[in-house]
N, C-alpha and C positions, 0 to 999 in steps of 0.2 A: 283454453283454460281460464277460469275465474282470474280477476285481478288479485284477489287476496291471496289465492295459491301461488301466484308469481311473486307477490310482494314477501310471501313466507321464505320461499326458495333463495330470492336474492338476498333475505338477511342471512340465510345459511351460508350463500357464496361469500358474503361478504366476512362472514365470521371465520370461514376457512381459508381465505386468502389472508387474513388477519393472523391465524394462527400457523398456518402452513406455506404461506406464499406460493410462489410459481413450482411447477413440477420440474424434472429433470428436462433439460432441452430437447433430447431424443423424444420425450411424449409431450412436448408442449403444442397445444394446437396452434399458437401464433406464430412459432417456428416452423410449423408445417405449412402456415400460409405464406411465411416468406420464403420457404422451398419452392411453392407454386408460383410465385411472382418472379422468383431467379431462374425458373425453366422458361416462363413466357418471356423474359428479357433474351434468354439465349437461343430462343427458337425464332425471334420477332424479324421480320423481313426489313430491306433498306427502304428508304423514300419516305418522303413525310406523311404522304395519304396513306400509304400501307401501314406505318406504324402507327398512325392514328386509330385506323379500323382496327388492328390488331390487338392495340391496348385495350380498347374498348370492349372488343369480343372476348380477349383472354380474361378481362375482369368478370364479365358477365358470367362466362363458364366457370370461373373461380367461386362466384357469388351461388351458383346454381349447386355446385358441390358440397360447398361449406353448409349452406342450408339444408340441403339433402342429408349431408351426414349428420348434422344435430339432429334433424328432426327423427332419427332411426334410434337415437339413444332411449334408455328406460324412462317412461315416464314418472318412475317413482320420486318424491320429493327430494329425498337424497341423492340419488344418481343425477337428478336435474341441479341441485344446489353446488355439487361438488364439480359438475361439469361448468356450471357458470363460473366458478371461483377461478377456473384456469383462465378465463376470458376478462378478469379485473386484474389489475396490476398495482394495488396501492400499496402493499407491503414492499415489494421489490422497487418501488419509485421510492419510497420514504428511506429504504435502505441505501440506494444509489445515493441520494443526495446527502444522507447521513456520512457516507463514506468522504465525500467531497468536503462536508462540513470538517470532519475530523484531521484530514489532512491540511486544509488552511488554518485550522487551531493549532495544529504542531509546527506550521511555518514552512509546510512541505509543498511549495509552489508548483514544482514539476509534476508531483505525483497529483496535486488537485486537478491539475491540467489535463492528464492522463486519465482521470478516472470521469472528468466532466465529458472528454472526448469519447470513452469507451463506453458510458452508461448513458448519458443524457443528450448530447448535441451533435449535431453533424458539421457544425462550422470548425474551422481550423482554431486550435487554442495554443498554439506553441508560444505565441507572443501576448496571451492575455495578462493582464496584471492579476493580483490576489482579487482586487474590488470587482473586477470583470467576470474573473470565475465564480464569485460569490452570486455577481448579478445574474449572470447565464444560468447557475443551478436554481436561483429562485425563481426565473422566468420559465424554465423547464418544468418546475414543480406545478407552478400554477397551470401551465398548458395542459399538462399531462393528467391533472386532476379532471379536466374535462374527458380528453381522449381516454384515458385509461380506467376511469371510474363513473364520472357521471353519464356519459354518452351510452356506454355498454349497458349501464343499469336502465336507464331509459328505453332502449332498443328493447331489452329483454320484457320490460313492462309492456311494451307495444305488440311483440311479436314472438315471446319466447325465446327459447335457445337458438333457433334457426335465424330470426332477425339479430340477434346478439352475436351469432357467427361471421353474418353478412358484415354487419359494422364493422368488426375486427378485421374482416379481409379489407375493406374499404381504406380503412385508418393505415394497415399494414402497407398496403398498395400506394398510398399516398407518400409514406414516409419513405418507400423506396423509390419510386418514380416519381414523385410529384416536384420534380425540380425543372427551372427553366433554363437547361442548358441544350447544348446541340444533341446530346445523347437521350435527354429524358423530354424535350419540350413536347414532341408530338405522341410518343409511346405512354405518357403519364398525364396527358391531358385530361381524358375522362376520369381516371382516378382522382386526380385534384379536385376537379369539379364536384364530383360525386361526394368527397369527403368534405367539401366546403357545404354542399346541401345538408349532409347528414348531422355536421355540428353546430349548425345556427342556432338551434333550441339548447343543446347542451352547454354552449360555451356560454351563453347570457345567463342559464341557468347556475352555472358554477359560478361566474361573476356574483349573483346574486347571494349565493350560500357564502361566499368570502365575505361580502358586505356584512352579513347577519353575524359570521364569527367575528369580524373585525369589531364590531359594535359590542358583542359579548365580552371580548377580551380587553379592549383598549378604549371603547367609545367611539371607533372611528369610522364607524358604518357610514356615515353621509360624506366623510371625506372619500372613503373607499369608491362610493357610488359616482361621487363628482369626478373624480380622476377616470374611472372606468368609460363613465360617457363621454368625457372629453379627449380621451387618448387611445380608446380603443381602435379607431381606424387609422391609427400610425403606422399599425403592422402591415406587410403586405399580405397577410392572410386576413380574411374578413371574419375570422372568428378568434385566433390566439389572442389578439389584442385584448379582449374583453376580461377573460381571468387575470392575465397579466397586468393589464393596468390596475385591475381590483386588487391585486396583491401588492402592487405598489403603491396604491392609496392607504390601503391597510396598515403598510408597515410604515409609511410616513418617509419614503425613500425615493430615490430616481434610478430606474433601470434603464441603463443605454446597452444597445448594440452598436457597436463601432460602424458608423457610415450607413446606418440603416433606421434606427428610431430611438428616442426618449420618450420614456413612460414615467410618469409622475414629476414631481417637482420638490420631493420633502429633503431635509437635511442628513436624515440617517444615512451612513455609508454602508454600502453592502459589504459585509465581512462574515466571519464564522458565527459571531452572536445573532446577527440578523438573519442569517440562513436557519439559525435554531428558531428563531422566531416564526420565521416562514413555515417551518415543519410544525410547530405547535398549531397555527394558524389552519395549516392542511388538516391537520388531524381533528380539530374541531369541524371542520368541514366535513369529513368524512362522517363523523358523530351526527352531524346535522342530517345527512342523507339518511343514515340508517335508522333516524328518529322518524323522519318523514314517511320513510318505508312501512316502520312501525305502526305510525299513527293510521296511514293509508291503508295496511291490512285489517287493523282494529274495526276502522268504520266500514270498510266494504263488507267486513264478516257480520256486521249489525244490520245492514241493508236487506 
């Protein structure tokens, strides 16, 4: 499929995701991918070597099924665009962050913690302060701009809907299995490594888009890029630190995950107001991505 056609379909997908958001869970393809990973965990054997082999094989089987299923969908632009929109998650991401922001603004810390845990992070939240809740939401927003928007968009441009579906399976597998615990250390190793590889380019591109957005809003592009380059490697993930550090630099704040990392060195305190600024920056990043797609589509059509 020509790149211009894929760009057109992605613009449609971005519009559909923004207007309507996610379909109900029973029809959501990412939920179905999650069911596949749950089934694989239930059937997994015991023993480190056996679980390592099983995890890789189960992921490969899921990728084959996801790619083949996506390839069977109609090639009509409307069908492709609507299908692709279900594999993007900007609207649901922004809505989840907005709910945390609203709870913090109302002074309801327990509700903010609950919403953060329910929608955005897997870490324990029961003892987080209000500032830590806001920081965690900002970090999740930045990281998921890459995982839920930029990366699947790049996957579609490179390989169409099958590649996009395979990326979302990899990302879902990493989110569910990619932990260094006794339960997942071997079962999720292939999933974690694959997700790391697939996100090398998207994470850095997301950071660059955040830098441009920061320059547009507050003239902080240089600062955002400096912090991204300096602090990106402070996280355990080789990729997540790039958009998170760029966000910290753009907002002139310091984002800390207790006992893990510190990103940025700015004086702005993470709170509901700063969370609103982060959402504004994310929205501009979304617009920049759409503008690049539109420009690419127009340029390709002229060639």
